[in-house]
C-alpha positions as CSV (number, residue, x, y, z in Angstrom):
1,X,-55.6,-108.1,55.2
2,X,-53.5,-109.8,52.7
3,X,-54.1,-113.5,52.0
4,X,-51.1,-115.8,52.0
5,X,-51.0,-118.6,49.6
6,X,-49.8,-121.9,51.2
7,X,-48.3,-124.4,49.0
8,X,-49.1,-128.1,49.6
9,X,-46.3,-130.5,49.4
10,X,-47.3,-134.2,48.8
11,X,-46.3,-137.0,51.1
12,X,-44.2,-138.4,48.3
13,X,-42.5,-135.1,47.6
14,X,-41.9,-134.7,51.4
15,X,-40.2,-138.1,51.4
16,X,-38.0,-137.1,48.4
17,X,-36.9,-134.0,50.0
18,X,-36.0,-135.8,53.3
19,X,-34.0,-138.3,51.4
20,X,-32.3,-135.6,49.3
21,X,-31.3,-133.8,52.4
22,X,-29.8,-136.9,53.8
23,X,-27.8,-137.5,50.6
24,X,-26.7,-133.9,50.6
25,X,-25.4,-134.4,54.2
26,X,-23.5,-137.6,53.1
27,X,-22.1,-135.9,50.2
28,X,-20.9,-133.0,52.4
29,X,-19.2,-135.5,54.7
30,X,-17.5,-137.6,52.1
31,X,-16.4,-135.2,49.5
32,X,-14.2,-132.0,49.3
33,X,-16.1,-128.8,49.3
34,X,-14.9,-127.9,45.9
35,X,-16.3,-127.3,42.6
36,X,-15.7,-130.3,40.3
37,X,-16.0,-128.1,37.3
38,X,-13.4,-125.5,37.9
39,X,-11.8,-126.2,41.3
40,X,-13.1,-123.0,43.3
41,X,-14.3,-123.4,46.9
42,X,-16.8,-120.6,46.5
43,X,-20.5,-120.4,46.1
44,X,-21.0,-124.2,45.9
45,X,-24.3,-125.7,45.0
46,X,-25.6,-129.2,44.4
47,X,-25.9,-129.9,40.7
48,X,-27.8,-132.7,39.3
49,X,-26.0,-134.0,36.2
50,X,-29.3,-135.6,34.9
51,X,-31.9,-133.0,35.8
52,X,-34.5,-133.8,38.6
53,X,-37.4,-133.2,36.2
54,X,-36.0,-135.8,33.8
55,X,-35.6,-138.8,36.1
56,X,-37.2,-139.0,39.5
57,X,-35.3,-142.2,40.1
58,X,-31.9,-140.3,40.0
59,X,-32.9,-137.4,42.3
60,X,-31.4,-138.9,45.3
61,X,-28.6,-140.9,43.5
62,X,-25.4,-139.4,44.9
63,X,-23.6,-140.2,41.5
64,X,-26.0,-137.8,39.8
65,X,-25.0,-135.0,42.1
66,X,-21.8,-132.9,41.9
67,X,-20.6,-129.9,43.7
68,X,-20.6,-127.0,41.2
69,X,-20.1,-123.2,41.9
70,X,-22.8,-121.1,40.7
71,X,-20.9,-120.2,37.4
72,X,-20.3,-123.9,36.6
73,X,-23.8,-124.9,37.6
74,X,-25.2,-122.4,35.0
75,X,-22.8,-123.7,32.4
76,X,-23.8,-127.2,33.0
77,X,-27.6,-126.5,33.1
78,X,-27.6,-124.4,30.0
79,X,-25.1,-126.5,28.1
80,X,-23.1,-123.4,27.0
81,X,-19.4,-123.8,27.4
82,X,-20.1,-127.0,29.7
83,X,-17.3,-128.8,27.6
84,X,-14.8,-126.4,29.2
85,X,-15.5,-127.7,32.6
86,X,-12.9,-130.1,34.0
87,X,-15.4,-132.7,35.0
88,X,-17.3,-132.6,31.7
89,X,-15.9,-136.0,30.3
90,X,-16.6,-137.7,33.7
91,X,-20.2,-136.2,33.8
92,X,-20.8,-137.3,30.1
93,X,-19.5,-140.8,30.8
94,X,-21.9,-141.0,33.7
95,X,-24.9,-139.8,31.8
96,X,-24.1,-142.1,28.9
97,X,-24.1,-145.1,31.4
98,X,-27.5,-144.4,33.0
99,X,-29.6,-142.4,30.2
100,X,-28.3,-142.9,26.6
101,X,-31.2,-140.9,25.3
102,X,-30.3,-137.8,27.5
103,X,-26.6,-138.3,26.6
104,X,-27.5,-137.7,22.8
105,X,-29.7,-134.7,23.8
106,X,-26.6,-133.2,25.4
107,X,-24.5,-134.0,22.5
108,X,-26.9,-132.3,20.1
109,X,-27.2,-129.3,22.3
110,X,-23.5,-128.8,22.6
111,X,-23.0,-129.5,18.9
112,X,-25.1,-126.4,18.1
113,X,-22.6,-124.3,20.2
114,X,-20.1,-124.8,17.5
115,X,-17.9,-127.5,19.1
116,X,-17.0,-130.8,17.4
117,X,-16.8,-134.4,18.5
118,X,-13.7,-136.4,19.3
119,X,-14.5,-140.0,20.1
120,X,-17.5,-140.0,22.6
121,X,-17.1,-136.4,23.9
122,X,-17.0,-133.0,22.5
123,X,-14.2,-130.6,22.3
124,X,-13.8,-127.1,21.0
C-alpha cells in the first residue's frame, strides 16, 4: 500500500487562507470580472501586485490584488513585458506608495528588459 503524505497547515496559515477567500469573494462581488492588464474576460486569476512571499501584511489587502488573465499574470509575475499592460502605471503607483524598496526592484528588473524610464514609470 502506498503512503500518502499529509501536509499540515498551521492555524495562522488557515486563518490567512480564510481571510483571503473572504477578500476574493468581496472582490468578485465589487469588481468587473475583467483582466485589468488587457481587458479580456477569459481565464482570470487573482494577482498579487506585491507577492505574498514579500509581504504577509498585504496578502489580504484588496488593493494589492487585481484580476489578471493567465497571460497578464505571467507578464506581471515575471516582469517581462509588464510595462505593456494597461494597468502598469496604476500598479506601479500603488507599489511605490506601500513598498518603495520593491518598487525599485521592479524598476531595475524592467530596466534590464531594454525599456527606458520616463518620469516615475518605464516605457518602451
